[in-house]
N, C-alpha and C positions, 0 to 999 in steps of 0.2 A: 504494499499500500504506500503510495506516495502522498506525503502530507503537504498541504498548502498552508498559507499564512493563517487562514481561518481555523484549520485544524489545530495548529500550534497555539493559537489564541485560546481555543476551547480547552486544550490540555492545561494551559497555564491557569485558566479560570477555575477548573475543577480540582486541581492538585492541592489547593489549600483548604479544601472542604466545600461542601454545598451550603448555601445560605439556609438559615433556619426559617424558611417560609413555607406556606402551603404548596407552592409549585416551584421547587428549586430549579428545575431545568428551564422553566420559563424565565426565571430571574437571570440564570446564566446566559440564556439566549439574548436577553436584553443587553447584557454587557458585551456580547461578541457579535451582535447583529444577525442572529438567527431566531427562527421561531422555535417553540418548545419541541415540536415533533422532529425538527431537523437536528436539534442538539442530541436528542435521544438516538436518532438514527446514526449520526456520526459517531457518538460514543460507542454504540453497539458495533459498528463496523470496525472501529479501532480495537475493541476488545476481541472480536472474531479474528482480526488480522495479527493479533499479538503485539500491536503497538503499545497498548495499555495491557499490562499483565494481569492486573486485578483492579477491581473497583469495589471498595468496601467502606465500612463505617469505622471510625475511631471514636469510641464512646469514652468520655472522660468521667469514669464512674465516681471518682472522688467528689467532683463538683455536684454530682447528683445525690450525694449523701451516703454512697457505698464506701465505707472506710476500711472494710476488711476484704482483702483479695487473696485468694489462695489458688495455687496450682495443685490439683489433686492428681497424683500419679498412681496408676494401677498396673498390676502384674496380671494381665488377662491371658488365658491360654490362647496360643496363636490361632487355633481353629475357631475361636469364638470372638476374636478381637473386632472384626468388621461388624458383626451383628451387635455386639455390646456397644461399640462406638456410636452406632446409629441411635441406639436407645438413649445413651448418655447425652448425645448432641440435642435430642428432643426435650431434655429436661429444662424447664423455664429458668432455673438458676445457673445454667451453663451458657457461657458466651463464646467458648472456643473449645474444640475437641479435635485432637489429631493423634495419629500413631507415630511412634518413633522407634528405632531399633534399641533393643536392650544393650547395655554395656556391661556384660557379665565379667567377673563376679560382683563387681561393686554396685551395679545399677540394674536391678531386675525388671524395671518398669518399662512398659511398652505403650501405654495409653495415657494421654495427658488431657486434662480438661480444666478450664478456668471457671471458678465460682466466685461471685461477688456478693457481699452482704453488708448490711449496715454495721454489724459488729462480728467479732470472732465466733461468739456463741451461735449466731444465726447461721454462719457459714458451716460450722461443724454440724449443726442439726440438719442442714440441707444435705450435706454429704451423707450423713447417716440415713436419712430418709430415702435418698437416691439409692444407696447400697441395698437397703431393705426392699424397696420397690422392684429393683432389678435382680434381686437374688445374689448380690455380690458381697454379703456380709463377711464371708470367709475368704475373699480374695485379698491378697496382700495389697496394701495401698499406703500412701503417705499424703498428708495434707500440709503443703508448704506455703505458709503465709508470706506475703510480700513484706519486706522490711523497708523498702525504699521505693519511691515512685520516680520513674524516668519520664522524660518528655515523650509524648505520643503525637505522632503526625502520620499522615498518609504518605504514599509513595510519591517521589519526585521524578518527573519525566523530562520536562523541558521548561524553558522560560519563553515568553512570547517573543523575545528578541532573537532566539536561536533560529 
């Protein structure tokens, strides 16, 4: 896909985040001289072509009152990991879920999920409820609470001047 100046302007307009309005793609379109449908069409084309690798949301949980954040790591049997991951990903308290290789013998965990809550007790209760609901009470796991918050931002692709 060959990008033109309008495509580069569009990338620059979305890479710092979408505006918090009812119709963000219409607002972006107003900034770059396109209608809402054309913004969506062009972004979709760039995603399909691999120009934009991913398009997602960065939620700043702390600002929303979620002060306890934990990565829950699980040692799921390999023949069950895909099915279990699908179930965990559907839990309302989970914002991220992915598989990684184990690093034996030190690190036996192969499934990771992020859980956010207003306090540690709530996060711990959510993890226990999730484990009970999914029949994972006896599966080895660890709940790793964040100690420090790092700057969050979306992917950077290009500036309008490029």
